[in-house]
N, C-alpha and C positions, 0 to 999 in steps of 0.2 A: 687311664689315670686323669684325674682332673688337671686343670691348667696349672702349670707350676708358677710359683711366685718368682720374681726377678732374684737372681742369686746375690745381687749387691744389697737389695732390700732385706733378704733373709739375714745377712750378717750385719746389717745396719751401716754399711760403708758406702762411700761415693764410688763412682766408676773410675776416678783417678786415684783410688787408694793404693798405697805401696804395699809390697809383700808383707812388711812388718805390721802394717795397720790391719791387714787381712788376718794375719795369725793372731794378733792381739784381740781382734774381735771375735775370732773363733774360740779362743781361750775362754773369753767372758761368757759367751753363749753356751759353750759346752758345759761350764761349771753350772749355769743356771737351770739346764734342762737334762742333765744326765739321768738316765732311767734308774741308776742306783740311788740317786737322791730322791726319786719320785716313784718308789715300788708301785706297780699297778696302775700308774697314771698313763693311759694311752695317748692323750694329748701331748704330754711331755715327751713321750717316746717318739711320736710323730714329729715334733719339733726337732728333736735331736737328730733324726735321720735326715731331716731337710737341712739342718746346719751342716752335717758332714758331707752332704751332697754338694752344697754350695761351696764348701772349702776345698773339696777335690777338684773342682773346676777352676776356681779362682786363684788357687795357690800354684797352679801349673801354668807357666807362661804360654805355652802352646794351645792348651785347652781354653785358656781365658781369652785368647786372641780370636779362636773360633767362635766362642761364645759371644764376645763383642760383635763380631761380624754377621753370625748366622743366628743368634739366639739359642734356644734349646736344642733346635733341629742339629745344630753343628756339634754337639757333644752328647747326643742320644746314643746309648750303647756304651758310653764310657763313664757315665756317672750314674749314680742311684744304687739302691739296694736290690739285692736279688736273693730269694730263697732263705732270708734270715740272717745272711752274713753281709759282708761289706762289699758287695757286688765288684765293681771295677776299681776299688780304692786301693792306693799304695799304703798298705798297713804299716810300712816302716816309718813314714812321714807322720801319720796319725799317731802311731804308738808313741813316737817321741814326745809329742805334745801332751799326750794323756799321762805319760809317765811323769813329766814336768809338773803337771797339775795335780795328779792324784797319788803318784807314787807307784812303785812296782806292785802288781797284784791287784790293784783297785780295778774294779768292774772288768776283769778279764784281760787288762792290758798289762805290759811290763814284760817279764822273762819270756812269756810264751809268744810274743809278737814276731811277725816276719822281720828278719834282719835284712840289712843292705847287702850283706855278703851272699845272700842267696840270688837265684835266678830272677831276673825282672824282665817283664814284657816290655818291648819298645812301644812307643806312642804311635798313634794313628797317623797318617799323612793324607791331607785333604787336597783334591784338585778339581778344577772345573774342567768339563769336556763338552765341546759343542758338536751337535749332531744336526744333520739335515732332517726334513721331515719323513723322507723316505728311509733314511738309515735307522731312525728310531722306530719306524713301523715294522720293518723287515729285519733288523738286526745287522750287524757288520762287525768287522774287525778293525780295531783302531790302534795305532801306535802313538803313545804319549811320551813325552819327556818330562821327567821329574828330577828334582834334586833334593836328596834325602840323606839321613844318616845311615851308613852302611858299615857292617862290621869290618874293621881294619884287616886287610889280608896280610899285613907285614906281621903283626903280632897275634892274628887269630881272634882279637877282641880282649886279650888278656891286659892290655896296656903296658905290658913290660917289653923291654927290648928284646929283639929276636935272640933266642938262646937262653933267655933267663925267664924266671917265673916270679910272680909276686910272692912275697913271704909272709908268714903269719905274724900279726901284730903282737909284739911283745907285751903291750899294755894291757890288752883285753884277752890275750891268748886265743885270738881268732874268733871270738863271740860278736864282736862288733859293739859291745856294751860294757859299760862299767856300773858297778852297783855301789850306792852311797846311802847312809842313814840320814834322813832329813826330818825336820819338823814341819808339818803341813798343817792345813787348817783342820785336819781330822786327827792330829796326833802325830807321833813318829812312825815313819814308814820307811821301808827300804825302796829307794828310788832307783830304777834303772834308767840310764841314759845313754846317748851316744858316745862311743869312745872318741875323744878329741884327736887321737893320734891318726886313727885310720878312717874317721869320720863315718863309723858304722859298717864299713865294709868287711873288717876282719883281715884284711890283707893290706900290706904295704908294698908299693913299687919302690925299689932301690934304684933301677935304672928304667927310666920312662922310653917308650917307643918312640923314635924320632919322627916317625910318620904321623900318629894320631896323638902324641905328646901325652901319652899316659890315659887318655880317655877310652881307648878300645874301639872307637868309631870315628870315621871321617865322612865328610860331605862329598858325594859323589852324584854325578849325571848318570841317570839310567833311562833306558828306552824300555817301556813296558808295553807288551802287546795284550790288548784287552778284547774279550768276546763280548759285544753288546747283545743282549737277547732281544729277539723280536717283541714288540709291544711296549718297550720302555717308554715312558713319558717325560715331559718336562718337569723339572724339580725332583725327579726320583734321585735316590742315593744308591749306587753300587758299592759293595764292600768286596774288595780283593784280599782274601786272606793271606797274611804273611809277606805283603808287598810294602808295608809301611816302614818306620824307622827301626833300626836295629835295636835288639834287646840288650840287656846288661848282665854280665856274670853268666853267660851261656843261656840267658832267657830268649824266648822267641821273639821274632820281629812283630811289630804291630801291623795293622791292616792299612790299606790303601782305600779311602772313601772317595768316590767319584761323584760329583755333583752334576746331573745331567742338565744341559741347556739345549732345548731343541728349537731350530729356527722356523718361524711361521711359514706356512705354505702359500702361494700366490692364490689358489682357488680352494684349497681343501681347508676345512676347520675341523679340529679334533675334538671330541667330547667323549673322554673315556676312551673305549675302544670302537666307538661309533664316529662316522665322519659326516659332516654336512657340507652340502655344495649347492650354490645358486646356479641355475641354468637358464639362460635367457632363450626365449623362443619368439617367433614373429607372430603377428596377428593372424595371418593365414594359417599357420601351424596349429595355433590355439583353436581357431574356428573350424578347420576341416580334419583335425587330428594328423598325427605325423609319427614317424619312427625316428626317435631321437638317438643320437650316438653320444652316449653320456660317458664322460671320463671318470675313471676310478683308479685307485692306487694299484689295482691288479690289471689295468688296461681298460680299453674302451668297451662298453656294453650297450647293446641296442635295447631300447625301451619304447613301446608303443603308447602314446597318449591318445585318448579318445577325442571325438568332435566336441567342441564347446568347452575345452579346458580353460579354466579360469586362473588368472594370475594369483600367484602364491600357493597354488595346489602343490601339495608335498607327497611324494611317493618313496617307497623303500626298496633298495636293492640289497635283499638278504645275503649276508656273508661277504659283503664287498668292502668291509671296514678293516680296522687294524687287528692284526693276529693278537689273541689273548696271551698276556705275558706269563710264562711258564705254565700254559694251559693249552687247551685244544679249541680249534674253530677260530673264527673272526667275528668282530663286530659288524655292524651294518652301515650302509650308506644311505642317508636321507638326501633326496634331491628336491629342491624347491623351485619350480619354474616360474619364471616372470615374463609376462607379455610386454614386448617392446613396442611403444607407440611409434609408427613410422613418422620420419621428419622429411622437410624438403620435397613434399609430393609436387607432382607435375600437375597441371591444370587438368588433364584427362583423368588422372588418378583421383583427384578431388571430386571431379564430376561423378565418377563411378560410385565413389563411397556416398555421395549425396543421393545417388539414385538408389543405392541399397538401403540407405537409411529410411527413405521415404516409401519403399516398397511396402504395401499392406500386408504381405505375407511375413514380413520381418517382425517378430515379437520383441518389443522394446521393453527393457526393464522399467518399471514405475519410477518416474524421476522424483528427485528429492521434493521439488516444488508440488508435484501431485500429492505426495505423501502428507506435506504440510496441509495442503487443502482439506483432505480427509480428517486430519486430526482436529482442526479447528472449524469444521463445517457446523 
């Protein structure tokens, strides 16, 4: 998908906009681009979907906080359209707004919409997790502490005092909606709106649970053990199904999203599944050749370099990189050798090097000065 526009820009509001301002902007934009008012207009349809996606995120405090902190990456999988329907949208909230705007039955909204007394999935919970270079490469088990909304064990999530149950709302007869006839911009229409008594739930709690105070969920500290797969990398996001905030009315829990942060290694640098390392060698090793003992994440490996190896020569150790995430095999390790120039030489060592440099059998590289003479001769 192409880069998404900023959700605040889509609705035409500032980042400090209140919930009411966001809802008003959504109403206004929805009226302007609703597909039923623009039949066959693909551009209007696309704008309408974009508006709904933006509202889904900005109208939810938790999603809005993630969006403000992480941008679109923080809400991917929770917003947007899928398969021609309203993807991850809470149709109860959107249906309320469209019933107010267009009246019941307009554009497929109204009596057929999902009511709040139906099961609702819990929201996702986000958490950072820090890994060492090796933990990310080979995988590990991690125990993390989180504080999230969990189903109240006292009332089982009903919100009612133990031994009692919520009762059917007498005003809406359990539907969560009331129907009224109103005059709209399109004429008279039957408008279906949220029941003011039960607030769309269809049930009324006579005696609230003293533990959760009628909400059906409580904030709890949890320790979750997570299996980190081998090959995961920095900024990856792991999704743990069902480990998020509790659902409502018997709905499933949301997911736990783990944002991976990998600590840099002292000598290894990761590039995808490959590893780069710089290995210093002496002048003598470079000149005469040598068997190097090269570090890898899989252990020390011996590698023979030939005589006359030049600085910045690069060689590959096949299969000595990072295991491929959810796949087979490993990446490679690339080793770059750098020749270290000796310092603090003794007088004898300096003399030996001068003798070596002046030996007629020693083939010197053409100096920069000699090259310049040839060019400008």
